[in-house]
C-alpha positions as CSV (number, residue, x, y, z in Angstrom):
1,X,-19.9,-5.3,-6.2
2,X,-18.6,-2.9,-3.6
3,X,-15.5,-0.7,-4.0
4,X,-13.3,-3.0,-1.9
5,X,-14.0,-5.9,-4.3
6,X,-12.9,-3.7,-7.3
7,X,-9.4,-3.6,-5.8
8,X,-6.7,-6.1,-6.8
9,X,-5.8,-8.8,-4.3
10,X,-2.5,-7.0,-3.8
11,X,-4.2,-3.7,-3.0
12,X,-6.5,-5.4,-0.6
13,X,-3.6,-7.0,1.2
14,X,-1.9,-3.6,1.7
15,X,-5.1,-2.0,3.0
16,X,-5.8,-4.9,5.4
17,X,-2.2,-4.7,6.7
18,X,-2.6,-1.0,7.3
19,X,-5.8,-1.5,9.2
20,X,-3.9,-3.7,11.7
21,X,-0.5,-1.9,11.7
22,X,-1.1,1.8,10.9
23,X,1.8,2.1,8.5
24,X,3.9,0.2,6.0
25,X,7.1,0.8,4.2
26,X,8.1,-0.4,0.7
27,X,10.3,-3.2,2.0
28,X,7.6,-4.6,4.2
29,X,5.0,-4.3,1.4
30,X,7.4,-6.2,-1.0
31,X,7.7,-9.0,1.6
32,X,4.0,-9.1,2.2
33,X,3.1,-9.2,-1.5
34,X,6.0,-11.4,-2.5
35,X,6.6,-9.2,-5.5
36,X,9.6,-7.3,-6.9
37,X,10.3,-3.8,-5.7
38,X,9.1,-2.1,-8.9
39,X,5.7,-3.9,-8.9
40,X,5.2,-3.2,-5.2
41,X,6.0,0.5,-5.8
42,X,3.4,0.6,-8.7
43,X,0.7,-0.8,-6.4
44,X,1.5,1.6,-3.6
45,X,1.5,4.5,-6.1
46,X,-1.9,3.4,-7.5
47,X,-3.4,3.3,-4.0
48,X,-2.0,6.9,-3.4
49,X,-3.6,8.0,-6.7
50,X,-6.9,6.4,-5.8
51,X,-6.8,8.4,-2.6
52,X,-6.8,5.4,-0.2
53,X,-3.4,5.9,1.3
54,X,-0.9,8.7,1.9
55,X,2.8,8.8,1.4
56,X,4.8,10.2,4.3
57,X,8.5,10.9,4.7
58,X,11.2,11.0,2.0
59,X,13.8,8.6,0.6
60,X,14.5,5.5,2.7
61,X,12.2,6.7,5.5
62,X,9.1,6.8,3.2
63,X,6.1,5.0,4.6
64,X,2.4,4.8,3.8
65,X,-0.7,5.2,6.0
66,X,-4.4,5.0,5.5
67,X,-6.0,8.2,4.4
68,X,-8.6,9.3,7.0
């Protein structure tokens, strides 16, 4: 099992989206995952903690990018 397979389906969807689109905001992530805001926020935070994505901006202009 590789590291990618250890991620949840939702985490994989976010990363695949970022590979194609460079950045994602919370609203778009919520639409993509078809989850509530709170759950989406938890998933994005988990990816930040795992060091896979970075949070940029503040407040309503917050977005996430892949960590290089």
